C-alpha positions, 0 to 999 in steps of 0.5 A: 532523495528517497523514492517511493512507489504508491500502488492502489486498486480501487472500485469506490475511489476510497483506496485512491484517496488513501494513496493520494493522502500517503503520496502527498505526505511523502512528497511533503517529506521530500520523497520523489513519489510515483503513484499508479493504479495496480493493473498499470504497475509492474511488480519489478518496478518496486525494485527501483524505489526505496519505499513501496506502498500498496493500497488494495481493496478486499472484494466480496468474501475476502478476495484480492482485487481481480485487476491486482492478481498479476501484480500480487503473483509477480511479487513472488518473483521480485527481490525487495531486500533493502526496501521499506514497505507499508500497506493501507486499505479501505474496506467495509466492517460489514464483511466481518472476518473478511474486512480488509484481508487484502491488506494482510495478503499484500503485507505478507507478500511484500515481506516474503519478497524481502522488504522490511515493514516500515509501519503497521498495516492500516485498515480503514472502514470506508472512506478516510476521515480526519482521524484516518488521515492523521494515521496515514500521515504518521505511516508516511513519516514512519516509512521515511524515518525507516529509510533515513 
């Protein structure tokens, strides 16, 4: 059975919703899923799973979540070779060029740690709507397909 770790950072609850949607779909697909808040998660725990998913928010003018900085920094010290990853996050298009830049940053960090991108990064405006749920479900399916 494939294993996955879904990590989220949230202020509004939107990214926890995104993490829940992805976790539920992975579970439906037969994956053993652990979901956790980013400040409660050690980056090296990603070395013990097949699929790594990060759901970060972008704060203010493009900053990463403060409570996720240790996790982000620690990604530089882990070896995720052979792991498949996906990144999905909520933001607000009001911020223009800074919309969901944390998604890009975490995607780059996971790639630099050796993980293989299993699905395109997903950026959602505010809370996930029905169309977004379909996209998130498709992401989960692509991640599982990459592991098989």
